[in-house]
N, C-alpha and C positions, 0 to 999 in steps of 0.2 A: 528681503528684497533690497537690492543695491540702489543707492541714491544716484540721481542724475542732477545736472545743473538746474534743470527746470524744477525738479522737486525741491531742491534747496531753496530756490526763490519762493515757490508756492508755500513752503512750510512756514514761512514767516508772514502770517496773516497781516494785511495792511491795517494800520490804525490812523491813516491820514484823514484829516478833516480840515475845516476852515481855520481852526485854532491850533492845529498841530504844530505848525512852524513856530509861531511866537511862543507857545508853551515850551517847546523843545529848546529854543534859544534861551528862554528864562531859566530853565533847569540847568543848562550848560554853564551859564554865567554864574548862577548861584553855587553850583558845584565847584567851579574854579575858585570862587571867593572863599569857600569853606576850607580849602587846603592851604590858603595863604594866612600866615600868623599875624594878622593885624594887631592882635592883643597878645604879644609874646610873653613868655615866662621871664622872670627876673632871676639874677644870680642868687644862689643860696648855698649853704653848706651841705655836705653829704657826698656820697660816692658818685652818683650819677650827675648831680649838679656841678660837681667839681670838674669832671672831664668835659662837660659841656662848656663851662666857663673857660677851660684851658684851650679848647679848640678856637674860641673867639680870640683869646689873647694871643694864640700862635699866629693868627692872621695879622693882628695889630702889631706884633713884635717882629714880624718878618721871619718867623721860624720856618725852617725847611721841612716840609712833610716828607716822610720816608727816610729821613736822615736824622734830623734833630728831634723829630717827633714821630714815633712809630705807634700807630693806634689803628683801631678798626675804621675810624672815620677820617675823612679827608678834609680839604680846605673849604668845601661847601657843606660841612657837617651841620652848620646852623640851621639849614633847611630841615634837618631831622630833629634837632634838639628844640627848635623854636624858641631859643633863648636870646634875649635882647643884649646887644652890645653896640655902643655908638660906632665902632669901627666896622661892624659886620652887618648892621641892620639892613643896609641897602643890598648887600650881597644876598642876605636871607630872603628878602622880599622878591628880588629879581629871580633867584633860583626857584623859589616856590611858585612864582607866577608862570615861569616856563614849564615846570613839571606839571602844574595843575592844568594848564591849557592843553598840554600834550595828552594827559590822561583823558580829559574831556573830548579831545579830538579823536582818540581811539574809540571811545564809546559812541561818538557821533557817527563814525564810519560804520560801525556795526549796526546802529539803529536806523540810520537814514539810508534809503527812503522808506523801508517797509514798516518799521515800528518807532517812529520818532517820539511818540508819547511814552515809550518805555524809559526815555531819558528822565522823566519826572521822578523815577525811583533812584536815580543816581545820587542826588543830595542826601537822601535817607541812608543809602548804603554807606556813603562816605562819613556821615555824621556818626553812625554807629560803629564804624570800623575800629577806632581807638588804637590803630597800629600804623605808624608811618611806614614800617617795613612792607606791610601788605599793600598800602596805597601806592608806594613808589614802584614796587615790583610788578604791580598791575599794569604799569606803562608798557614795558616790553611784551608782557603777556597779551595785552590788548592789541598791540601791533601785530603779533603773530596770528592771533585769531582774526583780526580785521583783514590782514593780507590774504589769508585763506578764503574768507568770505567774499571779498571783492574780486579776487581772481576767478572764483566760481561764477560770480554774476557776469563777469566779462565774457565767459564762454557762451552764455545763453543770450547775449545781446547781439546787436547788429555789428558793433565794432569791437575789436580786440583791445583798443586803447582804454586805459582807465580815465575816469573823469579827472580834470585838473584839480578840483578841490580835494579829491581823494589822494592824488599824488602829493599835493602840498601838505596834506595832513600827515601822510606817512613820512615825508622828509622831516617835518617838524618833530614828529615823535622820535625819529632817529636822532635829531639834535638833542632832545631831552635825554635819550638813552646814553649819549656821550657824557652827560653830566652826572648820571647816577653813580658811577664808581667813585667820583670825587666827593659825593655825599657820604657814601659808606663803601669802603674798599671791598667788603665781601659781596657787594652787589655785582661785581665784575663778572662773576661766573654765570649767574642767571641772566644778566643783561646780554653778555656775549652769546650765550647759548640760544636765547630766544630771538635775538637779532639775526643770527645765522639761519634759524628756521625761516624767518621772514624773507631773507635774501634768497634762500634756496627756492622758496615758493614763487617769488617774483621771477627768478631766472627760468624756472621750469615753465612758467606761464608766458615766457618770452618778453617780459618787461625788463629788458636788459639795462636800459638807461637808469631805471629806478633801482634796479638791483645793484648797480655800480654806485649810484648817487648816495644811497643810504649809508654804506660803510664809510664813504668819504665824509659825509656830514657828521657821522658819529665821531670820527677821528678829529675833524676840524673843531667841532664843538668842545671836545675834551681838551684839546691843546689850547684853544682860545680861553676857556674858563680857567685852566691851570695858570696860564700866563696872566690872565686878567686879575687874579687875586694876589699877584705878586710873587709867584713861584717861578723858578727858572725852568725853561724847557728841558734842559739836560738832566734835571732831577726827576722828571716824570716817570721814567722807567724804574728808578729806585723806589718810588712810592709803591708800585705794584709788586716789585720783588720783596719789599718789606712786608707785604701782606701775607706772603706764603706761610711763614711760621705762625702768624696769628690765626690764619684759617685752618691750617693743618693741625694745630695743637688745641683748637677750641673744644672739640668733642671730649678729649681726654681730661681737660682741665676744668671746663666750665659746666659740665653736665650736672644735672641734679635729678634726683629721683622723683617720681610722681605716680599718679594713679594709672594702672594699665587700662582701666575701663575708659578713661578719657581718651586715650590713644585709639582704642578700639572703636569708640563711638565716632571719632572723627574720620577714621578710615572707611567707615560705611558710606557716607556721602561722597567720599573721594573715589571709591571704587565705582559708585553709581555715575559719577561725573565722567570717568574714563569710559564707561560703557556707553553713555549718551554720546560722547564725542565719536566713539567708534561707529555706532549704529546710525547716528543721525548726520554725521558730517564726514567721517573718514572713509567709511566702507564704500567701495566702488570708485574711489578716487585714485587708486594706484599708489605710486610713490608719494604723491602730494598728501594723500590721506595718512600715509605712514609718518611723514614728516610732521604733520599736525599732531597726530596722536603721541608721538615721541616728545614733541614740544610740550604738550599738556602734561604728560607723565613727568617730564623734567621739572616743570613748574611745581607740581604737587610734591615731588620728592624734596626739592629745595625748601618748599614751605614746611614740609614735615620735619626736616632737620632743624630749620630755624625755630620751629615752634616747640619741639618736644625734646631736643637734646638738653636744653635748660628749661625744665618744665615748671615755670612760674607764671603768675598772672600776666605779666607784661608780654612774655613770649607766646602765651596761649592765645592772646587776642589776635596774633598774626594768623593763626590757624582758623579762628572763627571768622575773621574778616575775609579771608580767602574764600570761604564757603559762600558768603553773601555776594562777593564780587563775581564769582563764577555763576551764581544763580542769576544775576542780572545779565551777564553775557549770554546765558542760555535763553533768557527771555527775548533777547534781540536776535538770536541766530538759529534756534531750532523751533520745532513745532510748539505752539503755545501750551498745549495740554501737557506735554512732556516737561517743559520748562517749569510750569506751575507745580507739577508733582515733585520735581527736584527741589523747588523752593520750599515746599512743605517739609520735605525730608531734611533739608539743611536747617530749617527753623527748629524742628524738634531736636536735631542733633546739637545745635547751638544751645538750646534750653537745657538739654540733658547734661551737657558738659558744664554749664554754669551751675546747675544744681549739684553736680558732683564736686565742684570746687568751691561751693558756698558763695558763689558770686551771682546768684540769680536775683536780679532786681528789675522786674518787668516794667514798673512805673518809670524808673530811671532810664531804661532803654527806650521806652515809648516817647519820653520827653527829650531824648538826646538830640534829635533834629532841631527842636526849638532852642535848646541850649547852645548848639553850634551856631545857628543863625543869629541868636541874640549876641553871642560873644563876638561874632564877626562884625555885626552892626556897631556894637560898642567900640570895638577896636578901630573901625574906619572913622567913626565920629571923633574919637579921641585924636587920631592922627591929623584929621583935618582941622579940628577946632582948637586943640591944645598940643601942638607938635612938640613942645618942650616937656610935656608931662612924662613921657617915657624916660627921658634923661634924668628927670627928678626922681622917678621911681627907681631907676638904676642906682643913683647915688644913695638913696635911702636903703636899698638892699645891701650895698657895700657897707654902709654904716652898721647895719644889723650884724653883718658877718664880723666886722671889727670888734663889735661889742661882745660877741660870743667867743671870739678867738683873739684876745689881746696879745699882741706881739710888740716887744720893745723895738726901738729904732735899730734897724739892721741895715747897714750901708752896703755890705758885701753881697754878692750873689747868693741866693738861697734856694733850697728845695725842701719839700715836706714829704715824709714817708708815713704811712703807705699810700693814702688816697686823698686826704683832705687838702686839696690844692687851693680852694677858694680864698683862704686868708692871705695867700701870697698876692693875689690880684687885688683884693679889697684893700690891703695895706699899701698897694703900689710898690712892692718890693722888686728888686732885680731877680728875675726868675732864671735860674740855671738848672732847668728841669732835665731829668734823665730822659733818654730816648723813649722808653716805655713809661709814660708819666704816672701810672698807678701800678702799684706792686703786684696786684692780683693778676694783671694781664701779662706779666713777664713769665709765662708758663712753659716756655721751651728753653733748652740750654742756650740757644743762640740769643734769644731776647734777654735772658738773665745776664749773660756775659756783656751784652751791650750796655746795660745799666751799670754793671760793675766797672767796666772800662771807663765809663763816663766819670765816675768818682775819682779815677786816677789821672784823668786827662787835664788839658789846659783850661777847659771850660767847666771844670768841676765846681760845684757850689762851695763857697767858703763856710757857709753855715747850713746845717741840716737839722730840721726838727723831726724827731723820730718817735713814732708811737708803735706800740705792738697791737696789731689788730689783723684779722684775716676774715675772708668770706667763707661761707659754707663749712665752718668749723675745721678749716685746714690747720695743719700744724703751723703755728705762727712763724717759725724760723724758716719754713720753706719759701715764704715770700721774701724777696730780697736776699735769697740764700747766699749768693756770692758777694753781695754788697755789705752784709753785716760784719764779716771779718775785717773789711776795709775800714768801716766806720769805727770799729773797736781798736784798730791799731794805727791808722793814719789820720784819724781825727781825735779830738780830745773833748771830754764832757765839759761843758761850760755852764750848765744850769738845767733846770727842769721846771715845767709847769705841772698842773694836776695830771695831765694826760700825755705830755710830750717831753722828750729829752732833747736838749740842745747840744749838738756837736759842732765844734769849730775845727777846721782843717789845720793840721800841724804844719808849721812853716817848712820843715824838712822831713816829709813822710818817708819812712823806710819800708822796704819790701817785707811782706809777711813771711815769717819763717815757719812754713808748714813742715811737720815732721810725721812721717808715716808711722802709725802704731800697729796696724794690722791690715791684712787683705785676705779675704776668704770667699768661698762659695757658700752661700746660705740657702735656705729654702723658704718658700712662701708659707705663711702660717706657722712658722717655727720661731722660737726665741733666738735672738742674736745678742750675745753678750757684748756690752760696750766696754772697751778697754779702760782701765782706771787711769786717770790723769789729773794732775792739779791744774792743768791748762784746759781751756775749752776744747771740746772734741767735735770734729767735723766728720760727717759721714757722707760718702759718695755711694749711692745705691742705684743699681741698674736693674730695672724690672722690665722684661721684654714680653711683648704680646706673641701669642701663637698665630698661625695663619688664620685659624678660626676667629681669634680675637681681632685681627686686622680687618677681616671681612665684616664682623659684627660692628666694629667701630665705624667703618665706612658706610654701612647701611643704616646704622642708628647710633647706639652708644653702648659702652661697656658698663657693667656694674662697678660701683666705686671701690677703690682701694682705701684701706685705712692703715694707720700706724699706731700701734699701742706702745706707749712709753711706760716701763715698769720701774718704780722707784724703790729705794732701799727699804722703805717702811712698808712695802707691799701694795702701795697705791698704784693704780693703773689709769693712765690718761689716754683716751682714744681720740684721734684726730683724722681728718681726711688727708690722704696721701696722694700727691700729684707726681707721677713718675718723672715727667719732664723737668720738674723743679728740683728733683733730687740728684740728677746726674752730675751736676757741677759740684755738689757738696753743700751741706747745710749743717748748722750747729745743732747737734743732737744732745750734747751734755755741756753745761747744765740745760735744763728745760727752759726755753725762752717763752714764758707765758704772760709776761707783763713788762712794763718799763722798769720795775724794780729789779727784775732778773737781769736786764741789760746793764743796769747800774752796777749790780754785783759783779758782773763779768768785767766791766771797765775798772772796777776797784780791785780786780784780781782776787776775788773771793770765790773759792771753790769749796763746795760742800759734798761732792761725790754722791749726789742724790739719785742720778740715773744709773740703773743697773743693767737693764736689758731693753731692747726694742723688738717689735715683731711687725712684719708687714702682713696685713690680713686682707685676703681677697677670695673671690669665688673659686671654687674647685671645678667649675664647669668646663675647664679647658681653654679659657680665654688668655691665661697667662702661663708662661713657662714656670715650672716649679722651682728651678734653680735661679737664684738672684745673686748678683755680684756685689760685694760690699767692701769698701775701703774705709779705714778710719785714719784720721790725721789729727794732730794737736797743733795749736799755734799759741805762742805766749802772748799775753797782754800785759803791758807794763802798768802797774798800779797808778791810778791817777788821783791826785789829792782831792779834786772836786768830787769825783765819783765816790771816793771813800767817805767824804763828808755827807753826800746825799744818801749813801747807803746806810748811814748811821753807825759807821765803824767807830767804836769807842777808842780814843787814843790811849796808848799805854801811859801809865803813870809810874814814875820811878819811886816806888815804896813810900807813899805819903806817911809822914811820921805818925799821924793820927791813927792809921790803921794797924800800927804795931802795938797799940795799947788795947787789945781786945779784952774787955772786962768780963765777958761771960759767953756762954753758948746757949742762952735762953731764948734767943730770937726764934721765931717760927717762920719757916719758909716752905715753899713748894716749887720744885723744878718741874714745870709742865711739859716742856718740849725742848729738844735740841734739833735744829734744822728741820722743824716741822714734824719730827718723829715724837710721838707722845711717850711719856715716861713709862707707860705700861709695856711699850715695845722696845725699851732699851735693852740691848744685849747684855748678858751677864758679865762679859769681859770688857765692856766699855763701848761707847758710841764711836764709830769710825766716821771721819770726815776728811775733807781735803785740807786746805790751809786756812779754813774759816769755820766759825761756829756761830749760829744764831740761837741765843738762849732766851727762853720766855718762862716767866713764873711770877710768883708774888712773894713778898717778904714783909714781916711786921716785927718790931721789937717786942710787942706783946699783944696777941690777939685777945687775951682775957681782958686787958684794959682798953683795947681798941685804939692802939697807938699806931700812927703811920710814921714811917721813917722820913728823916730829912734827906738822906742819901742812901743809895743802894750800890754796893760795889761787888764786882766779880773778881775773884782771885784765881789766877791760873798758875799752878805750881808744877814744875817739872820733877822728874824722878830724882834729880840731883838736889832738889830743895830750892832752886831759884824760883822766885815768885814775881809775877807781874800783875798789876792791878788795872781794872777797867771800870770806869764809872758808867753805871747803867742809866737808861732813860726811865724815869718813873711815869707810870700810866695809871689812869683811873680804873679801878676794878670794883664797881658797885656790887657785883655778884659776890665777891669775897666779903665785902662789908656786910651785905645782907645775910650771908651764911653765918657770920659771927655776931650778928645783931648789934653792930657798931657802925652807924652811918658815917661817923667822923673818920673812920680809917679806910676811906675809899681809895686814897692814893697809895696803894701798896703794890700795884702791878709793876713789872719791870720787863724791859727788853734790852738786851745788850748783844751787839755783834762784835766779835773779835777776829782779828786776822793774825795768824801766827806763822812766822817764817821758819821756826824750828819744826822738826818732825819727831814723831814718837808719842808715847802715852803721857798725858798730863792730867792733873786733878783739878776739878772746878769746885770752888767753895763760894758761898754767898755771905756777904757782910752787910749789916745795917748800921746806920749812924743816926742817932737821935740826941740832939742837944749835946754833942761832943762825946757821947757814949757809944762805943763800938761794940757790936755783938756779932758773934758767929752763929750761923744757923745750924752748924754741925753737918752740913751736906758735904759729901766727898764723892763727886761723880767723875768717873774715869772717861776721858775723851782721848781718842787716838788720832793725832794729826798725821796724815799720810802724805806721800810724795805726790 
């Protein structure tokens, strides 16, 4: 049976009473307060905390969003992060106040006059939401739902005009919608879509003034806030243009796999919600009903993508919060029996999903409203009674960051790779951040090139602290793929900490000399030989989606691609492969897996360890089978500091002592060369690039338990010319235990050599004890290649 305006009104059984109005007002005020971060988070280290801190610092340092800073979030992002900063605390409070009041206004329009007591559920829903995405996106969604409901009420009333409070509420919600894209750039799509639905509904109901006023208010609000936080009006379009690669590349780069059952369970109440909207609201309303149903469908689709493309706990809460918010909207807008049945379905779906993801904590969920109210009360009391306390906590948080990340005095502009930005701000350094401030987010060729060009520009950092780390087990060299060659050639290694390498920009940086080694068409899931080179090898790989793949990516996400790196010793390293990060080229050989490997490249040490790569992907037809591959090499001038950090042993010109070898009684064992164990040494010798890393142990006498004073590696060419390298002695308690001599623990050695000559050479090991030199008798052939 089709709905009529009178049925829509009668379906919402009245809950009015003498205490309904004050209780509803109390619920609205409490709800609004719960969204405002009176007790904000403080800065800390970590990936998420660093970008939150960076957003606040960008406002304080007058950095231009969309040009100098390209990120998902905008200048009002502190409303999302809820992170305190003296320069943005007022902006955060004001933004959250406007957004929270707009959200409450939307629910008030839906609930009043028929079910005002339903508003008592709003604080509970907001307290359990645990997702700022769901809360903020609910603002334009409530606007669309409220617009439909109030225009239906108008048809059944005496007058066509909407009550002034309703008009004021819709205009205020429109102003809040104008702010949302400046909180998070990706909100622009859902906000624009749902605002358009509201405007169409108003226009069709002949509320033309309101239909015109709302887009004007949205635009004025957006422009006013943009200018109000110190941004230039002329840069606003650039902010939204800069969001395009971030949004379009998100699904391919940031997706993560998760349980299929979690998705299926969530889709069940989603389908039920769409059915309820159709049968209880849209049916019989003609084009208006179609607009509403499409609006709700769009809301659920965007929520689906936001929640399940990257399927982790943080994003999952967006999906769960959406179910509870929709349940409350149904309580206010459809027959109570149907709304309660849907709420039960949503509750069981929520519980089932939390059980599936091992996040089912019923007591914590039940107490969440109390926790939220208590936190809000404590925060309000703190701000009123001790307004300086937040600044003190902020200073203490920075002190903790400085203690965890000690950085010496750096006067020049600085940046940190890949993600840990908080130490820059805690140490109050000059930030010369790249446009995409964290490396994992530069996942399209355009974004990657912007960061690379920044390193070569006038505003480039003079000092860069570089660590090797990646998210989602990505191939580490994919992140900052175009920037790493610049750092290796136009910057110089100045030092290192336990986890970071310090680069300093060269006074006169030269252009990188890329030399093409090979170009070919390869195939997905097939081995690709890496051309041999003494210089680092860069690979440009283009993997294209099929039409089916593009449709699947638009609708949901694609199965992940992986890259397998095969080494000379047979080892295989499997990492996540991001096609957008590989198009500009990334260092494929040597394998960049740690800071040590970057140091080796800067020291121009090549060990020829990477033999093949393979791009591994689904055979379901999402990817074209043919992939285009180009290989380039680029020379890196050896840097003295890098060679010292790499532990490269300096050549010694035939020390006189070593020519007096007294015997060959010393006992030694050569365990590995370049990580390849002795058992896997080829019969004709170990092939390497221009460097060799030799690990083993040596003792003048294992029978007597004697440890050497010195260990030397001798490298002899076929012509008889010999060079000597002093090894680093290391403790080897395992060797001492094996020979039952605890006193001979210091027999281990590690020596790295860098050889400019090419061809076969012979390695031998010498020990020195109290001036007596002994030869171990080892003669290991090593072939230094071009």
